[in-house]
N, C-alpha and C positions, 0 to 999 in steps of 0.2 A: 803115580799110583792110579790104577784104574778101578772101575766100580767093583769088579770081581775081587780084586785084592782088598779093597776097603771093606767089602761085605764079609770076606773071610776073616778079617781082623775083628769085625764086630761080633761074629758068631760066638767065639769063646767068651766074650764079654757078657753077652746075653745069657749064655748057659751058666756062667759063673754067678751072674746075678740071680738067676732062677734058683739054682741049687743052694746058694747062700741063704736066700730068703726062706727056703723050705726047711733046710737042715739046721739053721741057727735061730731058734725062736727068741733069742735074747736081743735080736736086732730089729730095727724098723726103718722107714723109708725116707727118701730124699725129697728136697723141695727144689723146683726148677722154674723155668720160664712160664709154665702153663698151670702151675698149681700153687697152693698156699697152705700155710698152717692155720688150723682152727684151734685156738687155745683159750683158756680162761681160768676162773676160780669159782668154786661153789662155796657159798657162805650161808650162815643163818641170819636172822634179823638183827642179831647183836653184832654182826661183823666177824664172828668166829668162823674159822675154816671148818668145812665138813669133809672129813676124809672118808674114803671108800665109797663115795657117791659114784653111781654108774651113769655115764653120759653116753647116750646113743644118738648118733647123727645119721640120717638117711636122706637119700635123694631119689627122684624118679629116674635117675640115670644108672641105677644098679649099685650105687655106692652106699655101703653101710659100714659104719666104723664105731667101735666101742672103746671107751677109755674110762679108767678109774681114777678118781682124784686121789692125790697123795696126802701126806701129813699136813701140808699147807693148803690143801683144798684145790690144788692146781690139777688141770687136765690138759692133754695136748693130743692133737691129731695132725701129724705132718702129711705133706704130699696129698692134700685134698684137691680134687678137681674143682675148678670154679663153678659157680652156679648156685641155685637155691637149695636149701636143706631144711628138714624138720628136726628139731632137737627134743629129746625126752631125757629127763633126769630123775633118778630115784635114789633114795638114801633111807636107811633104817631110821624110823622115828620121825620122818618128815613126809609131808604130802608130795606126791609125785608131780612133776612138771611135764606137761605134754603140750604139743601144738605150737611150740615156739619156732617161728620162722626166722631164718638167717640167710644171708647171701654172702657167699665166699667170693671175694674180689681179688683179681690179680694185682700184685704190687704192694699189698699191705696186709700184715697179719690180722686175721679176725680175732679180736681179743674181747672176751665177754666176762662179765661178772653176773653170776646167777644167784639169786637169793631165794632160799626155800623157807617156808613156814613150817613150824612144828606141826606134826600130823594132826589134821582136823581143822587147822586154821587156813585162811586164804593166802595165796601168794601175794606178798606185799610189793615186791619190786623186781623187775628184770631190767638190767642196765646193759646195753650193748654198745661197744665202742669199736671203731675201726671198720664200720660197715659202709658209711657214706663217704663220698669223696672228700667232704670237708672235715671229717673226723681227724683227730690228732694221732699220729703214729709214733709211739715212743721207742720202737725197735729199729727204725731205719733212719738213715740220713739222706735218703733219696728225695730230691725235689721234683715236682711235676704233678701229674694228675692220673687217676685211674678211673675209667668210665665204663659203664654198661652202654653199649652202642644204641640199643633200642630205647633205653631210658633217655639218653642224650638227645636222640632224634625226636622223641616225644615232647621234650621240654623246649628245645631251641631250634631255630632254623639252622641247618648245617648241610653244606654241600656234601655229596657222596664220595668223599675221598679220605684216605688216611691222613693226609696233610691237613685237611680241614678240621679233623679231630684234634690234631696236634696244636693247631692255632688257638684252641681254647686254653692252653697252658700259659701261665705267665712266662715271659722271657722268650717267646717264640714270635716270629713274624714271617710274612711271605717274602721269599727271596726274589732275585732279579727275574724279570719276565723272560729274558733271553734263555734261561735254563728250563723254561716250561715247554716241553715238547709233548707230542701225542703219546710217545712211548714212555716218557718219564713221568708225565703228569705235573702237577704243581709241586714245588719244593719249598721247604721252610728253613729258616736260619734259627738255630737254638743257641741262646746265651752267647752271642757274638761269633759263633762258628760259621764257616761258609756252608752253603747248602749241600756240599759234597762231603760233610764230616759227620753224617748221621748213619745210624744202623737201623735196619728194618728186619724184624723177626715175626714169623707166624708159626704157632704151635711148636716153638723151639727151634725152628730152622731159619738160618740166615738167608734172606732173600734179597739182600742188598746188591745193587748193581756194582760188581767189582771191576768192571771195565774202567769207570771213572767216578764211581760212588754217587752218581746223581740219581737218587731214588732207588726204588726196588720194584718187585713184581706188582703189576696192577691187579688188585683184587677187589671184587664188588663189595660195596659197603655192607650188604645184607649177610655176607659170609662171616663177618666179625660178630662175636658175642661180647668180648671185652677188649679194651685197648688201654695199655699202660704207656704213658708218655713220660719219659725221664728227661728232665732238663739239666740234671747235675747230681752230684753225690752218689754216683753208681757204686754198688758193691762190687767185689772183686770178680764175680762170675761174669760181669758184663764188660765187654771190651770192643776193640776195633772201631772206636768212635771217639771223637773229641767234641762233638756238638751235642746231638740228642740221640735218644734211643727209643724207638717205637716198638713195643712188644705187644703183639696181638694174639688173641686166642679165638679160634673159630667156634662156631656152633657145633653141637653134638646131638645125637638122638637120645630119646628117653623112653620110658614105658608107655607114654601117651603118643598115639598116632597124631601127627600134625601135618597140615597142608595149608599153604598160603600162596596166593598169587598177588603180585604187586606190579603196578604200572606207573611209569614216570613219563611226563611229557614236558619238555622245556621248549616252547615254540619261539621261533625268531620273531613272530609278529608281536609278541609281548615284551621284547627286549627294548631297552632304551637305545637311542642312536649313539653309535660309537663316534669318537672324534678322529678326524684325519690327522696324520703326521707326515710332513715332508712329502715323499712320493707314494705314501701308502694311503689308499682311499678306504679307510676302515669303515666309513659310514655306508659304503655300498656292500659290505660283507653280509653274509647270511650264515646263521648257525641254527641248527635244529638237533635236538637230542631226545630220542625216544627209547625207553628201556622197558623190558618185560622180564620179571624175575619169578621163577617157580621154585618153591622150596617144599621138601617133604622129609619127614623124619618119623622114627618110631622104633618099636622093638622087633627084632628078628626072633630072639628068644627072651622072654620077659626076665628082667633083672640080670641078664647075662650078655646079650648081644644086641647092639643097637646100630641103626644107620641114620645118616643125614645126607641129603643131596640137594644141590642147587644148580639151576640152569638160568643163565642171564643172556637174553637176546638183546643185542644193541643195534641201534640205527643212528649213527652220528654223522651228520652231513654238514659240510662247510663250503662256502664260496669265498675266495679271498681275492681282492683287487689291489693292484698297485697301478701306477701310471704306465707301466710297461708290461704287466702280466695279469693273467686271469687263471685261477686254479680252482678245481673242485676236488674235495677230499671226502672219501667215504670210509668209515670205520664201522663195520657191521658184523664182524665175526663174533660168535657167542663165547661165553665163559662157562666152564663146567667145574663143579667141585663135588667131592664126596668124602665122607668120614665114617669109619667103622670103629666102634668101641666094643671090646670084649673083656668081660670081667670073669676070669676062670674061677676065682674064689675071693673071699673078702680080703681087701688090702692089695690086690694085684689087678693090673689093668694093662691091656695091650691096645694100642691105637694105630690106625692107619689113616693118613690124610692124603688125598689126591686133589690137585686142581691144575688147570691149564689156562693160562692167559695168552696163549699163542694166537696171533691174529695177523691178518694181512691188511695193511692200511693202503687203500687205493688212491691214486692221485692222477688227475687228468689235467694236462697243461694245454692251453690254447694260445695260438698266435694272437697278438694284441697290438692295436695301433690307436693310441689316444688322439692322434692327428691334432695335437695342440688343444684338446678339449679341456675345459675346467671340470671339476668334480660335478658341478650341478648340470653340466651339459651331457655327461655320460649317460647313455640310454641303452647300452648293450650292443649297439651296432658296431662298436669298436672291437668287439670280440670276434676273432677270426676262426679259421679252421683249427681242428684239434691237431696239435703237433706231436703228441705222444702220451702214452699212459705209463705211469710208474707205480711201483709198489714198494712198501717197506714192511718187512717181516719183523715182528716184535714179540717178546714173551716166549713162553715154552711150558713144558710139563714139569710138575713138582710132585715128589713122593716123600712122605714122612712116615717113618716107622718108629714107634716109641713104646718102651716097656717100663712100667712102674711097679715097684714092689714095696709094700708097707709091711714090715715085720712086727714092730711094736711101737711104743711111743718114744723110742730113743734112737732109732736108726732107720734110714731109708736110702734107697738107691734107684736110679733110673738110667736107662740107656736109650740113645736116639741115633738113628741113621737116616740121613736125608739126601736128596739130590734134586737139583733143578737145572734147567737150561734156559737160555735166552738167545733167541735168533736175532742176528744183526745184518740180515741181507737186505740190500737195496738194489733195485734194477728197474729198467724201463725199456720201452720199445724204441727209445731214442738214444740208447747208450753209445751209438756210433758217432754221435754229434758232439763236438767239443763245447766246453763251457765258455760262454762269452758274456762280458759285461761292458757297459759304458759307464764312465765316471766323469761326466762333463758338467754336472751341477755342483761340483766341489766336494760334496760329502757323501752322497748316496750313490750306490752303484745300481744301474738299471740292467736287468737281464735282457739280452737279445740272443738271436740265433734260435736253433731248434732242438735244444737239449731239455731234459726234464729234471733228472737228479744230478747234483754236482758230482757225486761219486757213484760208481758201480762197484758194489762190495758184496762179498760173501763172507759172513762172519757168524761165529757161534761161541757163546760162553757156556761152560759147564761147571757145576759145583758138586762135589761129594763131601758130605759132612758126617762126622762121628763125634758123639758127645756122651760123656758119662758123668753124673753128678751124684753126690752122696751127702746126707745130712746126719749129724750125730748130736744128740742132746745128753748132757751129763752135768753133775754138780761138782764144783771144785772152787772154793772161795767165791761162790755165787753160781748162777745158772749159766751154762754155756750152750750155744747152738753153733756147732762147727759145720760149715758147708764147704765142701771141697770137690774138685773134679778136674777134668781135662777135656779139651776138644781139639779137633784138627779138621782142616779143610784142604781138599785137593782141588785146585782150580785150573781151568784150561781155557785159553782164548785162542781161537783160530781166526785169522784175518787175511783176506786177499782183497785189495782195494786199489782202484785206479780211477783217475778222473774220467768223466764221460768224454768219449772221443779221444781219450789219451792225453788231453792237454787243456789248459786254461788260458784265455786271453782277456785282457782288460784294457780298453782304450782310455787314455787320459789326455788332458791338455795342460801344458805348462803355464802356470799363472804367476810365475815369479818374474819380476822385472829383470833380474840378473840372470835369468835362464835357469834350467834344471840340469842336474848331473854335471855340475861344474861348468855350466855354459854350453854343454854338448847339445842341448835342446833349447831353442830360444823361446822367449815369452810368446804365448798363444799358439805355439806349435804343438803338434800332436805326438805323443809317444805311446807305446804299448808294452804291457807287461805280459810275460809268458811263463807259465808254470808247467812242469812235468812232475807228477807224483805217482809213484807205484810202490805199494807196500804189501808185505806178505809174510806169513809164517805161522807157526803153532807155538804157543807159549804156555808154560806151566808156572803155577805158584803153589807153594806149600805154606800153610799157616797153622800154627799150633799154639796152645796156651794151657797152662796149669794154674790153678788158683786155690787159695784157702781163705776162708772168711769166718771169723769168730764174732758172734753177737753175744757179748758177755754182760749179763745183768749182774753188775757188781753188788748193787743193793736194790731195794724196791724203787728207789728214786733214780739211780744212775745206770745207764746202759752204755757200754763201750763197744764200738764196732772196729775190729782190727782185720784188715784184709791185705793180701799180697797176691799179685798176679804176675806171672812170667810168660812172655810172648816171644815167638820166633817167626820171622818172615823170610822166606827164601824164594826169590824170583829167578827164573831160568830164561836164557835166550832161545832162539829158534833152533839152535843146534843141540839143545838139552844141557848146555853148560850153565853153571851157576853164574847168574848175572850180578845179583846182589843178595847178600845174606846178612841179616842183622844178628847181632849177638842176643843172648838172653836179655830181653828188655824187662826190667823189674818195675812194676807199677804198684806202689803201696797205696792203700786206702785206709785212712784213719778217721774215725768219727766218734762222737759221743752225744747222747741225749740225756737231759736231766729234767725230772719232774719237779719243778720249782716249789710247788706248794703241797705235793704229795697227794693230790686229789684227782690226778689224771686230766687236769684242765689247763695246765700251764707248762709249756715245753720250751726249754733252752737247748740249742743244738749247735754243734761245730763239726766241720769236716775239712780234711785236706786229702787230695788225691791226685794221681797222675794217670793220664790216658794216652795210649799210643794209637797211631793210625798205621794200617798196613800200606803197602805200596801197590798202587793200581796197576792192573795188567796193561793199561794204556802206556805206562812207562816202559814196559818190556817191548811192546809193539813198536813204539817210536824210536827207542834208543838201541835195542838189541836185535832187531830184525833186519830183513833185507829191504831197505828203503831207498828208492831212487827219488830224489827231491832236488830239482834244480829250478832256479829263478833267473830269468833274463829280462833285460830292459832294452828296448830297441826304438830307433827313430821310425816314424811312419809318415807317409807323405800326404796325408789328408783324409777327410771323411769318405770321399768317394772311392778311394783306392782299396776296395775290399772285394773279396770273392762272393759268389752267390750265397754261400752259407755263412756270410758275415765274418769269416776269418780274414786277417789282413793279407793283402798281396804285396809283393815287392819287399818283404822283410827278409834280410839276410841273417839267418840264425847263427852263422859263423862269425858275425861281427856285432856283438852286443855293445851297448854303451856301458853296461855293467852286468856282471854275471856272478851268481852265487851258487856254488855246488854244495848245497846243504848236506846231502848224503849221496853216495855214489852207487847205490844198489847192491853193494856187498854187505854181508853180515860182518860187522866190525869186530875186532878183537875186544874182549871184555875189558882189557886193561886201558883202552883209550876212551871208553864210553862212560866210565864212572871213576870217582876217586876211590882209593883203596880204603879210606877211613870214613865211611858214611854211617852216621847214626840215624836211627829211626825218628820219624816225626812224632813229637809229643807235646802235650800242654799240661800245665798244673792248674789246680782249682782249689780255692778256699771259699767256704760257705759258713756264715754265722746266721742263726735263725732264732726266731721267737714266735710262738703261737699261744693263743689263749682262747678257750671256749667258755663263753658266759653261760649263766644259768638259763637264759632265754634262747639258747641254741644259736646264738651269734658266735661265729668263729672268726677271729682276726689273726693276721700274721704279718711279720716283716722279716725279710731275708736279705742279707748282703752277700753278693757274689763277686769274686775276683778270679779271672782266668788270664793266664799268660801263655802265649805260644813260645815255647822255650827253644825248640829246634825245628828247622824247616828242611825239607828235601826238595830240591828243584834243580833244573839244568842251568848251568852258568856258562857264559862265553869266556874262553881263556886265552884268546889270541894275544891280547896285550900282555898278559902275564908270561906267556911263552917268550915274547920278545924280551921282556925284562930279565927273565931267567937266562935266556941265551946270551944276552950281552954280559951278564954277570959271570957266565961260565965259559968265556973265551970265544964265542962265535963272532964272526965278522958281520957287521951291520948290513952289508950288501947281500950277504947270503940269507940273513934273516928276512930282509925285505923280499927277496925272490920267493921265499917260501910263504910269506904272509901277505902278498899282494891282494888287497881286498877286492880288486876288480876281477881277479881270477880264482880266488878261493873263498869259500863260505866261512861262516863263523864256526869255530870248533867248540861244540858244547859237550860238557861232561855233567853227570849227575853228582851232586855234592851237597854239603851243608853250607849254604851261603854265609859269608862272614867268618868262615874258618879257613885255616890253611889246609892244603890238600896234597896228597901224593898221587900222581897220575902219570900215565905214559902217553906218548904221542908218536905218530908217524908223520907229522907235518915237517919236522926237522930231522936231520940224519945225525948219527953219532959223529963226533969230531974226528975219530980215528979212521973214518972212511968206510967203516963196516956198514952193514945194513941191519935193519931191525928197529925196534921201538926204543925211544929215549925216555927213561924214567926220570921224572922231575919232582922235586919238593917245592911246591909253590906256596909261599907264605901268604898270610892274610893281607899283608901290606902290598905285595905284588899283585894280588887279585883285586884288592880295593873295594870289595863288596861290603856293604854294611851288614850288621847282624839283623836277621829278621825280627820284626817287632809286631806284636799284636797284643794289646792289653785291653781286657774287657772288665768293666766295673759296673755293677748295677745295684739298685735298691728296689726290692719287690714288696709291695703292700697288697695284701689280700683281705677280703672280707666276704662272708657268706651267711645266709640264714635260710632255713627251709622249714615250711610247715606242711600240713596236709593239703592246703589249698593253693599255696604259692611259695615261690622260692626266688632268691636273688643271690647272685655271686658276682664278684668283680675283682679286678686287679689293676694296679697302676705300677708301671715299671719306669724308673729313671735309669738311664744307662749311658755309658761312654764306651766307644770301641775305636781305639786309635792304633795306628801302626803304619808300617810300610808294606805290608802284605796281607791280603785277605785270608790266605791259607791255601787249601788244595786247589781251588779254582779262582777265577778272576772275573768279578762282575763288571769291572770298568769297561771291558771289551767283550763280555759274554763268552769268555774262554773257558770251556769245560775240559780242557786238555789237562786232566788231573795229574799233578806232580811235575808238569812241564809248562808252567805258566810263563808269561812274558816278564814277570816281575824282576828277575835277576839274569835275563839273557845278556844284558850289557850293563856295565856299571852306571852309565849315564841314565838308564831307565829308572834307577832308584833315587836319583837326585830329586829332591822336593817331594818324594813319595810318601813321607810320613804325614798323616793327618787323619781326619775322621774317615773310617772305612765305609764302603757301601753297605755293610751289614749293620751299621749303627742306626738305631732308632732311639733318639734321646728321651722321648716321652711317648708312652703307649698306655692308653686307658682302654680296658675291656670290661664291659658290663653285660651280663645275661640275666634274664628273668622269665618266669612263666606264671600263668594264673589259670587255675581250673574254674571256668565260668559256671559250669553245672555238670551234671553226670555225663553229658554227651559232648560238651564243647570246652576246648581249652585253647589258650593263646600263649605264644612265646615270642621273645625278641632278643636281639643282641645289638649292642652299639660298640663301635670301635673307632678310636681317635688316635692318630699317630702323627708324630712330628716329621718335618721334611728330611729328605736325604740331601746331603751336601755334595757339591761337585767342584772340580778344578778346571783346568784347561789344558788340553793336549795340543802340542805343536812341535816345531822343529827344534833341534838342539842348536843353540846360538854358537857362532864361531867364537873361539877363544876360551872355551871352558877348559880344554886341555892344551890346545895350541891353535894355530891358525891353519885351517885345512889347505889354503892356497899355497902354503909353504912346503907341502908334502911332495910336490912335483915341480920340475923345472919346465922350461918352455918346450922341451922335447918329450915331456911326459915321463921322465925318469925320476926315480925316488931321490930326494935331496939329502937323505940321511937325518932329517929332522924327526926324531922319534915322537915328540909331542904332537907334531903335525899329523904324523901317521895315526896316533891315538885319536885325534879329533876326527879323522876320516872314518876310522873303525867304529868309534862310539856313535857316529851319526848315521849308522846304517839303517836305523829303523824309521827313517823319514819323519813322520809327524806323530810319534808315540811318546813324546817326552813331556814332562811337567814344566814346559816353558811355552809362553806365547808372547809374540811381539818382542822377543829377546829378553823377556823378564821371567823370573820364577813365578809359576802359577800353581802352587802346591795343591795336593789333594785336599778337596773339601774347603777351599778358600775363596771360590769365585761365585758359585751359584748354589741355589737349592731348589728342590721341588716344592710342591704345595703341601700343606697339611692334608692328611687323609682323613675323611669322615665317611663312615658307613653305618647305616641303620638298616637292619633286616628284621623281618617278622614272619610268623607262621600262625596258621589257624587250623586246628584239627577238630573234625567232627566224627564222632563214633555213635551212629544211631543205636538206640536201645535194641538189643538182640532178641527180644521176646518173640517177635513175629518173623524171624528170618533164620536161616541156617548159617551158622558161623558168625563171625564178627566183621562188619564192614567198617573201614576207616577211610575218610576222605580228607585230603590235606592240601592246603595252599601255602607255598613258601615264596616270599618275595625278598630277593637279595638286593641290597642297595636301593631301598624304597625311594629315596629322594633323588636317585640318579645323579649322584655327585661324582662327576668324572674329573677327579683331581689329577693334576700333572704328577706322575710318579717317576718320570725319567726325563732327562734332557740331553740334547746333543752336547757332548763334552769336548768335541774336537774343534779347536778354535783356529787352527791353521792346517793347510794341506801341505803336501810335500813341495818344497821350494820356498815356503814361508808366507805365502799370500793368505789373507784371512778367509775364513769360510763364512758363507752367508747364513748358515743354519745354526751357528753356535748359540747355545742357550735356549733354542726353541724346544718345545715339547717333543720328545721322541716316544713317549708312552703315557697312557692314562690308566687310571683304575678302571676295573670292569664296570660296564654300564648296568643299569637295572636289568634283572632277569626274573622271570616268573616260572616256578615249577609246580605243576599240578600232578597229584598222585592219588592213587586209590589202592587199598589193600583189602583182600578178603581172606580171612584166616579161619581155618576149621580145626577143631580139636576134639 
C-alpha cells in the first residue's frame, strides 16, 4: 500500500465523518489519544441534582462547548482538546457560576461536582476531581502518570527527553546503557518488559521505531504540552506494546500571541569526572550541549484558525577516548515543528502537525597510538592524523492530519492520517577500508586499521497510518461509554548494508593449554576471524487492529471496563511474498473499579489483560532478504605478518580451520526460514489496586502487578533436530553427517515459538526417493529440546503524594521480581538489539542455566520528588532515586560431556565416527564463550555478581524576576543532576572465560558507571 492508496482510502472516511456529523444531529464525538471527556454533576447545597442546568466551557483555542444537565444533574462533553478552560454554569432559580478554571488532562476523565446556591446566596462549594496527577480516577484501570510538561519542569529537575518524563512513573527504570545511542536516546524498561517493548505516540501518530522497537522519533522537550505514561492496564484502543505506552500531545496556538526564546547550556567544565573502564578512558572524554529554542503561536483568524511553531538549534559535541581510538562527534542539525488548528464551527476541529527530526550526525576518527601510556600520561600527543570522516543520518519528516467532530453529548468520531520516515544511512570517507580489531587482552577488542563505520549502509523506514475512533454514550442497566475503532499501518524498510571494506578481521591469541579449535591452533599462537556480510532488500509490513471498549458504570459505586482488541500482523520478504502472517490475535481487557465508601475517596480496582507485540522489520531483513553472511577462522603466523593496511598476509581463505556459511546471499524460500505454525508474541497482566484520598489532600495507593510472557518469537537452530528426524525417518547416518558437517555448514535457523513443536521445510537434506526439492518435517518439542520461554514479573507499588499552594511532595517505592530465561524482544546481557532474533534460543545449550533474575529486574526502587515555593520569584525542587543492584552470572565455554564427548566425533583421519551425541556436543559448542558455564560449572544468570546500589540526588532552582519593570517574563534556572557525583557501578564484565576456556582477567570488573554530576544552565524569555 502506498501513500496515494492510503490517502484515497482515508478520503471517504473523512467525508463520511463530516456528512454524518452535519446531517445526524442526534450523534456526538469520539475520544482518542489527544482528547478527553469533561463531565460532572450539578447539585444544590442539599446534594439534590439540578436538571436543565446550562454548562458552557470555553478556551482561548477556539473551543466552546455547551451541555445541559440531565435528570440526575449529569453533563458530559466528549472529545475535548487538552488544555485550560473557563466554566460557566446557569440554572433557573440559582446564582450563576462564572470564572471557574479547569485543566483538561490527557489520560484521565475530568470529573467535576459543581454546587450552586439558591439565587441570591453565595456559592458554597466547588469540588473538582480528576484534575491533578494524584487524583483518583474511578473510570479507568490504567496505571501510570499524566503530566503537564511545563508544570513538571517547573517543579522538578528533569532532563529534556521523553524517557526522563517516563522515569517519574512507578515501575519504570533506565535500561541497559548499550541500547542508548545518539539516534535512539535513552530507553526505559516498564514493569519488567525489555526496552524494545514500548510504544511512542504523538498527536495520535505512532512514531515507534519499527525496525527494532528501540525508541521513537527524537522530539524536543518544549514541543510537548502533556505526556501520558502508561505502565499497565491499557484499554483496548492501545496496542503493539507489552511494556509501556508513552502518549504525548504537542502544544497548539490560541487567541493570544505568544513568543518565547529559551537557551540551555550544559558545559563539560561543570561535569563530574567520569570513571575509566578497561580500555575506555572515559575520564578524558568531553561533552558539551548547547540548545536554542524559539517558539511562536497565536491566531490567524480569532476563534477559528491558530498556529504554533518551534525551532530548536542544537550544538552537541563529544570527544571519546579509548586506549586505541579517538573520535569526535558533532550533532548540530536543527529541529522544526509546526501545528495548525482550524475550528470551522462548534464541535468540529481540523489539525495538521508537522515536525522533522532528520539530522546528520558527523563523526571524525583519528589515528591513535597510546605507546603504552597510562591514562594519567595521555596528553593528546598520542592522537595522530585524521583517518576519515563518517556520518549517520537519523530521523525524518512527520505529517499528521486529524479531523474531530462533536455532534452532541452521546456520540463522537475522529479520523487520523499520518506518515513518518526515519533515515538509517551510514557512510564515511573510509568505506573502502576493512574493519579490523585486535583481541589480545582477553575480553575487549581494540580497533585498528583505517576504517570509520563498521557498516556502510543505505536504509530508510517509512510508515503510513490510518485511524478512525468513535465514542458512544447511552443508558442500559447503567451508563455506558462505548469506544470503538480501527487502525492500520503500512510499513516499509529498505536496507542495503555491507561491511566497511567488504570484510571484517579480528586477531586473537589462543590462551587454552589444550589449544583451540580441537588443537588446530596451539596455546599462545595467533588466529584470525574473518566475516563477510552483505544484506539488502525492500520489505513491507502490514499491521491492523480493531477494538471495542465499554466503560460501564453499573452503579454509582461500580464501574466495569470491558475491552476486546483484534490484531493482524503480516510481514513480507524482499520478493513481496508473505513471509509471516499471524492470525486474528484476540486481546481481551477486563477491569473494574469500586468506590468503597461512596465518597469518591477510596478506590478498589482489578484488571486482567493481554498485549501483543508486532514483528520487527529487522526480522524480515535478517531472515527473508538477500543476505550473504560467512564466518571463517584461520591460522595466522604472527603479529608482524600483516599488510600495510593491517589486514593479515599469508592467510589462505580456501583453507579455514572452521567455516560457517550462515547465509548464502540468495533470498531463501519462505518455507525454510520459518515454522508454519508461528503464534504472535504476547504477555498477560493482572493488576490489583487500592487508593485513598485523605481529607488533608494526602493520596496513598498500593498496587500489585503480575505479568507473564506467554509466547515468544525468536530464531532457533534446528540442525540437531534435523539429524534426529532424519534418523527416525530412514536416512543413513553417514549421509546425515555429510549434510550437517559443522565445519562446512552453518547453523540452520528458523523463526519459531521456542519450546513448541514445529512444521518446517529444509533444503539441507534431500528427499529419500532421490528427487530434488524441499523436505517437509514435523519436528517435535522433544527433538528440538528448547525450553519454553519464561519471564515472570511480580511487583508491589506503594505511592503517596501531597500538594499545597506552596509545596508538594510525591514518592513511590516498588518491590519487584523479574525472573526467567529470556528478557524478551532484545537482550541486555550482550547489548543485542537484534529484535526478534536474539541469541537466547540459537542453540539449546545457550538456554542451559539461563533462568534467573533478568537484567531488567530492579528489586527495590525508591523515587521521591518535591518542590517548595520560596517566594513570589524563587522556587526550588529536587528528586531522589535509590535502586537496588543488578545481578550477573558468568559466561564461558560449554563443558565437554553435556551431550557427549566432542573428541569422539572424529577419528584420527578427521572422519565422522557416527557418534551422534558427540556430534551434538560439537554443534552445541559453536558459540565459543557465550554459555552460562565457567570453569566447567554451571554459573546461572544472576547467581555470581551484582552491581552497586544506585543513589542519585538532583536539584533545581528557578528565579523569575518580578515583571513590572520589563517586557515579558524572564526565567533563570539552575539544574544539577547527581549533585553528590555518586558514580555507582551499573554494569560489570560478565564474561569469565574466553574461547578455549582460559579465564579472563576482567571478569567482574566494572564495565559501566552511572552518569556523573552534570549542570544545566537555562534562561527563558516569554512574551504574551
